[in-house]
C-alpha positions as CSV (number, residue, x, y, z in Angstrom):
1,M,1.0,38.6,-31.7
2,A,-0.2,40.9,-34.5
3,T,-2.5,39.6,-37.1
4,K,-0.9,39.1,-40.6
5,P,-2.5,41.3,-43.3
6,L,-2.9,38.2,-45.6
7,N,-4.9,36.4,-43.0
8,V,-7.1,39.5,-42.6
9,L,-7.7,39.6,-46.3
10,L,-8.5,35.9,-46.4
11,F,-11.1,36.1,-43.6
12,G,-12.4,39.4,-44.8
13,T,-13.1,38.0,-48.3
14,A,-14.9,35.1,-46.8
15,G,-17.1,37.5,-44.9
16,V,-17.9,39.5,-48.0
17,F,-18.9,36.3,-49.8
18,I,-21.1,35.2,-46.9
19,S,-22.8,38.5,-46.9
20,L,-24.0,37.9,-50.5
21,L,-26.2,35.1,-49.0
22,G,-27.9,37.8,-47.0
23,M,-28.7,39.8,-50.1
24,I,-30.1,36.6,-51.7
25,L,-32.5,36.3,-48.7
26,V,-33.6,39.8,-49.2
27,I,-34.5,39.1,-52.7
28,A,-36.2,35.9,-51.8
29,N,-38.4,37.7,-49.3
30,H,-40.3,39.4,-52.3
31,W,-41.3,35.9,-53.6
32,N,-42.4,34.5,-50.3
33,S,-45.3,36.1,-48.3
34,S,-45.1,33.7,-45.3
35,E,-45.0,35.8,-42.2
36,V,-42.7,33.4,-40.4
37,W,-40.3,33.3,-43.3
38,S,-40.4,37.0,-43.7
39,G,-39.4,37.5,-40.1
40,L,-36.7,34.8,-40.3
41,S,-35.3,36.4,-43.5
42,V,-35.1,39.8,-41.9
43,V,-33.0,38.4,-39.0
44,L,-30.7,36.2,-41.2
45,S,-30.3,39.1,-43.6
46,C,-29.2,41.5,-40.9
47,V,-26.8,38.9,-39.4
48,L,-25.3,38.1,-42.7
49,A,-25.1,41.8,-43.7
50,L,-23.2,42.4,-40.4
51,V,-20.8,39.6,-41.3
52,G,-20.3,41.3,-44.6
53,L,-19.5,44.6,-42.9
54,L,-16.9,42.8,-40.9
55,G,-15.6,41.3,-44.1
56,V,-15.4,44.7,-45.8
57,G,-13.6,46.0,-42.7
58,G,-11.1,43.1,-42.8
59,V,-10.4,43.4,-46.5
60,S,-9.8,47.2,-46.4
61,S,-7.7,46.9,-43.3
62,G,-5.6,44.2,-44.8
63,V,-5.1,46.2,-48.0
64,V,-4.2,49.4,-46.0
65,S,-1.7,47.4,-43.9
66,L,0.1,46.0,-46.9
67,L,0.3,49.5,-48.6
68,V,1.3,51.4,-45.4
69,A,3.7,48.9,-43.8
70,P,6.7,49.8,-46.0
71,R,6.2,53.5,-45.5
72,A,5.5,53.2,-41.8
73,K,8.6,51.1,-41.2
74,D,11.0,53.9,-41.9
75,K,8.9,56.7,-40.6
76,T,9.2,58.2,-37.1
77,G,6.9,60.7,-35.4
78,F,3.4,61.8,-36.4
79,D,2.6,61.4,-40.1
80,L,-0.7,63.0,-41.2
81,G,-0.7,61.1,-44.5
82,L,-0.4,57.8,-42.8
83,S,-3.1,58.8,-40.3
84,M,-5.5,59.7,-43.2
85,I,-4.8,56.4,-45.0
86,S,-5.5,54.6,-41.7
87,L,-9.0,56.1,-41.8
88,L,-9.9,54.6,-45.1
89,P,-11.2,51.3,-43.7
90,A,-13.5,53.1,-41.3
91,I,-14.8,55.5,-44.1
92,L,-15.4,52.5,-46.5
93,L,-17.1,50.5,-43.7
94,A,-19.4,53.5,-43.0
95,V,-20.3,53.9,-46.7
96,V,-21.0,50.2,-47.1
97,A,-23.1,50.2,-43.9
98,V,-25.2,53.0,-45.1
99,V,-25.9,51.2,-48.5
100,L,-26.8,48.0,-46.7
101,V,-29.2,49.8,-44.4
102,E,-30.8,51.5,-47.3
103,A,-31.2,48.3,-49.2
104,L,-32.6,46.4,-46.3
105,I,-35.2,49.1,-45.4
106,H,-36.4,49.2,-49.0
107,A,-36.4,45.5,-49.5
108,F,-38.5,44.8,-46.5
109,Q,-40.6,48.0,-46.9
110,I,-40.0,49.2,-43.4
111,P,-42.2,52.2,-42.7
112,V,-40.5,55.6,-42.2
113,A,-42.4,55.9,-38.9
114,Q,-40.3,53.0,-37.6
115,I,-36.9,53.3,-39.2
116,P,-36.3,56.0,-41.9
117,A,-33.9,55.2,-44.7
118,P,-30.6,57.0,-44.8
119,T,-31.6,58.8,-48.0
120,A,-34.8,60.2,-46.2
121,V,-32.6,61.3,-43.3
122,I,-30.3,63.1,-45.7
123,Q,-33.2,64.8,-47.4
124,K,-34.7,65.9,-44.2
125,F,-31.3,67.2,-43.2
126,L,-31.1,69.4,-46.3
127,E,-34.6,70.6,-45.9
128,S,-34.2,71.6,-42.2
129,R,-30.5,72.5,-42.3
130,Q,-31.1,76.1,-41.0
131,V,-33.1,74.9,-38.0
132,L,-30.6,72.1,-37.3
133,W,-27.8,74.6,-37.5
134,R,-29.4,76.8,-34.9
135,D,-30.0,73.7,-32.7
136,T,-26.3,72.7,-33.1
137,Q,-25.1,76.1,-32.1
138,T,-27.1,76.1,-29.0
139,T,-26.0,72.6,-27.9
140,L,-22.3,73.4,-28.7
141,L,-22.6,76.6,-26.6
142,E,-23.9,74.7,-23.7
143,A,-21.5,71.8,-23.9
144,G,-18.5,73.9,-24.8
145,I,-18.9,76.4,-21.8
146,G,-19.8,73.7,-19.4
147,Y,-16.9,71.5,-20.5
148,V,-14.4,74.3,-20.0
149,I,-15.8,75.3,-16.6
150,G,-16.1,71.7,-15.3
151,A,-12.7,70.6,-16.5
152,S,-10.9,73.7,-15.2
153,L,-12.6,73.5,-11.8
154,G,-11.8,69.7,-11.7
155,I,-8.1,70.3,-12.4
156,L,-7.8,73.2,-10.0
157,M,-9.5,71.2,-7.2
158,A,-7.3,68.1,-7.9
159,I,-4.2,70.4,-7.4
160,L,-5.6,71.5,-4.1
161,V,-6.4,67.9,-3.1
162,S,-2.8,66.7,-4.0
163,R,-1.4,69.7,-1.9
164,Y,-3.6,69.4,1.2
165,Q,-4.1,66.0,2.9
166,F,-7.3,66.9,4.7
167,L,-8.9,67.7,1.3
168,N,-7.8,64.4,0.0
169,K,-9.3,62.5,2.9
170,G,-12.4,64.5,3.2
171,L,-13.3,65.4,-0.3
172,M,-12.3,62.5,-2.5
173,P,-14.7,59.8,-1.1
174,Y,-17.6,62.1,-1.9
175,A,-16.2,63.0,-5.4
176,T,-16.2,59.1,-6.2
177,I,-19.8,58.9,-5.0
178,F,-21.1,61.9,-6.9
179,S,-19.3,60.8,-10.1
180,S,-21.6,57.8,-10.2
181,I,-24.9,59.9,-10.1
182,P,-26.8,59.4,-13.4
183,I,-27.1,62.5,-15.4
184,V,-30.8,61.7,-16.0
185,A,-31.5,62.1,-12.2
186,L,-29.4,65.3,-12.0
187,A,-30.5,67.3,-15.1
188,P,-34.2,68.0,-14.2
189,V,-33.3,69.3,-10.8
190,I,-30.7,71.7,-12.1
191,V,-32.8,72.8,-15.1
192,K,-35.9,73.6,-13.0
193,A,-33.8,75.5,-10.3
194,A,-31.6,77.4,-12.8
195,G,-34.2,78.1,-15.5
196,L,-34.5,77.2,-19.1
197,E,-31.7,79.3,-20.6
198,W,-28.5,77.8,-21.8
199,G,-26.7,78.5,-18.6
200,S,-28.7,75.7,-16.8
201,K,-27.6,73.2,-19.4
202,A,-23.9,74.4,-19.1
203,A,-24.2,73.9,-15.4
204,V,-25.4,70.3,-15.8
205,V,-22.4,69.7,-18.2
206,A,-19.9,71.3,-15.8
207,I,-21.2,69.2,-12.8
208,T,-21.2,66.1,-14.9
209,I,-17.6,66.3,-16.0
210,F,-16.2,68.0,-12.8
211,F,-16.0,64.8,-10.8
212,P,-14.4,62.5,-13.4
213,V,-11.7,65.1,-14.1
214,L,-11.2,65.6,-10.4
215,V,-10.8,61.9,-9.6
216,N,-8.5,61.2,-12.6
217,T,-6.4,64.3,-12.2
218,A,-5.9,63.7,-8.4
219,R,-4.9,60.2,-9.1
220,G,-2.3,61.2,-11.6
221,L,-0.9,63.9,-9.2
222,L,-0.8,61.5,-6.2
223,E,0.3,58.2,-7.7
224,V,3.8,59.0,-8.2
225,N,6.7,56.6,-7.6
226,P,8.2,57.5,-4.2
227,L,11.7,56.6,-5.4
228,T,11.5,59.4,-7.9
229,I,10.4,61.9,-5.3
230,D,13.4,60.8,-3.1
231,L,15.7,61.1,-6.1
232,M,14.6,64.8,-6.7
233,R,14.8,65.6,-3.1
234,S,18.3,64.2,-3.0
235,Y,19.2,66.8,-5.6
236,A,17.7,69.6,-3.4
237,A,14.5,70.0,-5.4
238,D,12.0,72.1,-3.6
239,P,8.3,71.0,-3.4
240,R,7.4,73.4,-6.3
241,R,10.0,71.9,-8.5
242,V,8.8,68.4,-7.6
243,F,5.3,69.4,-8.5
244,L,6.1,71.0,-11.9
245,D,8.7,68.5,-13.1
246,L,7.3,65.3,-11.6
247,R,3.7,65.4,-10.5
248,I,2.4,67.3,-13.5
249,P,4.1,65.2,-16.2
250,N,2.9,62.1,-14.4
251,A,-0.7,63.4,-14.2
252,L,-0.9,64.5,-17.9
253,P,-2.0,61.1,-19.3
254,Y,-4.6,60.9,-16.5
255,I,-5.9,64.4,-17.3
256,F,-6.2,63.7,-21.0
257,N,-8.0,60.4,-20.4
258,A,-10.5,62.3,-18.3
259,L,-10.9,65.1,-20.9
260,K,-11.5,62.6,-23.7
261,I,-14.1,60.8,-21.7
262,S,-15.6,64.1,-20.8
263,T,-16.1,65.2,-24.4
264,T,-18.9,62.5,-24.8
265,L,-20.2,63.2,-21.3
266,A,-20.5,67.0,-22.2
267,L,-22.7,66.4,-25.3
268,I,-24.8,63.8,-23.5
269,G,-25.3,66.1,-20.6
270,A,-26.3,69.1,-22.8
271,I,-28.7,67.0,-24.8
272,V,-30.3,65.2,-21.8
273,A,-30.7,68.6,-20.0
274,E,-32.6,69.9,-23.0
275,F,-35.1,67.2,-22.7
276,F,-36.3,68.7,-19.3
277,G,-36.7,72.3,-20.6
278,S,-35.5,74.6,-23.4
279,T,-36.1,78.0,-24.9
280,G,-37.0,76.4,-28.3
281,S,-33.5,75.3,-29.7
282,G,-31.0,72.5,-29.2
283,L,-30.4,69.1,-30.5
284,G,-32.0,67.5,-27.4
285,F,-35.1,69.7,-27.8
286,R,-35.3,68.9,-31.5
287,I,-35.1,65.1,-30.8
288,L,-37.9,65.4,-28.1
289,V,-40.3,67.4,-30.2
290,E,-39.8,65.4,-33.4
291,T,-40.2,62.1,-31.5
292,G,-43.6,63.4,-30.2
293,Q,-44.6,64.0,-33.7
294,A,-43.3,60.7,-35.1
295,S,-41.0,62.6,-37.4
296,F,-38.2,60.0,-37.1
297,D,-36.2,61.3,-40.2
298,S,-35.7,64.6,-38.3
299,V,-34.8,62.7,-35.2
300,W,-32.1,60.7,-36.9
301,A,-30.8,63.8,-38.6
302,A,-30.3,65.4,-35.1
303,I,-28.8,62.2,-33.8
304,N,-26.3,62.0,-36.6
305,I,-25.3,65.6,-36.0
306,A,-24.8,64.9,-32.3
307,S,-22.7,61.8,-33.1
308,F,-20.6,63.8,-35.6
309,L,-20.0,66.4,-33.0
310,G,-19.0,63.8,-30.5
311,I,-16.5,62.3,-32.8
312,V,-15.0,65.7,-33.7
313,F,-14.9,66.8,-30.1
314,Y,-13.2,63.6,-29.0
315,N,-10.6,63.7,-31.7
316,L,-9.7,67.3,-30.9
317,A,-9.0,66.3,-27.3
318,A,-6.9,63.3,-28.6
319,L,-5.0,65.6,-31.0
320,L,-4.2,67.9,-28.1
321,E,-3.1,65.0,-26.1
322,R,-0.8,63.9,-28.8
323,R,0.7,67.3,-29.1
324,V,1.2,67.8,-25.3
325,T,2.2,64.2,-24.3
326,G,3.9,62.9,-27.4
327,W,6.9,61.9,-25.3
328,H,4.7,59.4,-23.3
329,V,5.4,55.7,-23.9
330,S,1.9,55.1,-25.2
331,F,2.8,57.2,-28.3
332,R,6.2,55.4,-28.9
333,E,6.3,52.2,-31.0
């Protein structure tokens, strides 16, 4: 049963009110120098601030639901306006979270060497934007090329696996095993063997996402209802027609699930590979170097860029999925 918007508003408002108690504890910390009370106030303030964030999310979600419901009721298909309005709770929650973190860090006077304030991270980003832009280009090149190569080879191999039974029985067990290998164990071996250039990182990315794409695509191609195959054969459909009109459409949701998962794996693989060797650029290289120099504002600036890239990368894959598989039941209300 769906949660009613009015109930969401009620509980959200209560959460916002409770979060005010957390802010009171922050202020009280300035008048009490007890070490025990100071530590306790930090924990309670963070917990209550988290409750407040949930409350803000509930209130904004309830308001958006009340505003959008009449428009969405009579709307069919994809509506960009509705999608943008639906993002407002997430945007508001992010803004409030940044403000709360800034307030907590300044209130408890947390050193920059431990946790930098968001304003310090933004300032460092503006100061080092040229260097960070070069690092971003390098990581995007490695992740993008590796993603395309790994996904293409995974889909191609899955087609062969679905066509030839001996490949299915001989290759798939090993594909399942290799897909569970941690990237941290794989990256240093490939980087040292292939060199420090961007190609070694692209190879790490390609190998990392090859197996998830292979396993998911092969599953979608093979797990077809036998009755539908018999039905097509009863209409004299040849194997090529069965493959194009039945197996491929059945596999598309599996393929896009693998592609969406692989967007994050690609960036993780590129950044982790840069930890073990680089020519002097890349977000992973920047994180490693700045961590060694205790420049955590630069570290968090690079982390935020990587997070933003991951979100954009994932949503591009999701948008492509909606365009290609809009007919699927998961997109119908």
